[in-house]
C-alpha positions as CSV (number, residue, x, y, z in Angstrom):
1,M,-0.1,0.1,-0.1
2,L,1.4,3.4,-0.8
3,K,2.4,5.7,2.0
4,L,0.6,9.4,2.0
5,Q,4.1,10.7,1.3
6,H,4.4,8.8,-2.0
7,I,1.0,10.1,-2.9
8,E,2.1,13.6,-2.3
9,M,5.4,13.2,-4.2
10,I,3.8,11.7,-7.3
11,L,1.4,14.4,-7.5
12,A,4.4,17.0,-7.0
13,I,6.3,14.9,-9.9
14,D,3.2,15.2,-12.1
15,R,2.6,19.2,-11.5
16,A,6.2,20.0,-11.5
17,G,6.9,17.9,-14.9
18,S,10.3,16.6,-13.6
19,I,11.8,14.8,-10.9
20,R,14.2,17.5,-10.3
21,A,11.7,20.4,-10.2
22,A,9.7,18.3,-7.9
23,S,12.5,17.7,-5.7
24,K,13.1,21.3,-5.3
25,H,9.4,22.0,-4.6
26,L,9.3,19.5,-1.9
27,G,12.8,20.5,-0.5
28,R,14.1,17.0,-0.9
29,T,17.2,15.8,-3.1
30,Q,16.7,14.5,-6.7
31,P,18.0,10.9,-5.5
32,A,15.6,10.9,-2.6
33,V,12.5,11.6,-4.8
34,T,13.7,9.2,-7.3
35,K,14.0,6.3,-4.9
36,A,10.5,7.1,-3.5
37,L,9.1,7.0,-7.0
38,R,10.9,3.7,-7.6
39,Q,9.2,2.4,-4.3
40,A,5.8,3.4,-5.2
41,E,6.1,2.1,-8.7
42,A,7.4,-1.4,-7.1
43,E,4.5,-1.2,-4.6
44,L,1.9,-0.8,-7.3
45,G,3.6,-3.0,-9.9
46,V,3.4,-0.3,-12.8
47,A,5.4,2.6,-14.1
48,I,3.8,5.7,-13.2
49,F,5.9,8.2,-15.4
50,Q,7.9,7.6,-18.5
51,R,11.3,9.2,-18.2
52,A,12.7,11.5,-20.8
53,P,15.6,13.9,-20.8
54,S,13.1,16.9,-20.8
55,G,11.0,15.5,-17.9
56,V,8.5,13.1,-17.2
57,V,5.0,12.2,-18.6
58,A,2.3,10.0,-16.8
59,T,1.8,6.5,-18.4
60,E,-1.5,5.4,-19.0
61,D,-1.7,3.4,-15.7
62,G,-0.1,6.6,-14.2
63,R,-2.9,8.9,-15.2
64,A,-5.6,6.6,-13.3
65,I,-2.9,6.5,-10.2
66,L,-2.5,10.3,-10.4
67,H,-6.4,10.6,-10.6
68,R,-6.9,8.5,-7.6
69,A,-4.0,10.1,-5.7
70,G,-5.7,13.5,-6.2
71,V,-8.9,12.4,-4.8
72,I,-7.1,11.1,-1.8
73,Q,-5.1,14.3,-1.4
74,A,-8.4,16.3,-1.6
75,E,-10.1,13.9,0.9
76,M,-7.1,14.4,3.4
77,R,-7.2,18.3,2.9
78,R,-11.0,18.2,3.5
79,M,-10.5,16.0,6.8
80,Q,-8.0,18.3,8.3
81,E,-10.3,21.3,7.7
82,E,-13.2,19.7,9.2
83,I,-11.2,18.8,12.2
84,D,-10.0,22.5,12.3
85,Q,-13.6,23.8,12.0
86,R,-14.5,21.3,15.0
87,R,-11.7,22.6,17.2
88,G,-12.8,26.2,16.2
89,E,-9.7,27.1,14.1
90,G,-11.3,27.6,10.8
């Protein structure tokens, strides 16, 4: 099962268009982001991105994964907002 950090990382890679740009955005080293991506792909058993010199492009499986990852991230955000409201912070 993917960890939440993997979900955030693959979404960052997709938004940034490259592992290098995503690593800068996330404040992590490029090798760390590459390793986490490989772990996520190994866990799922499919390639999420095709790598190219100019960046990355989501594979067909990757597009489905990214869609679900976006839903998960949105739900996590909603959960935090609901908790904040219940505590009177929002």
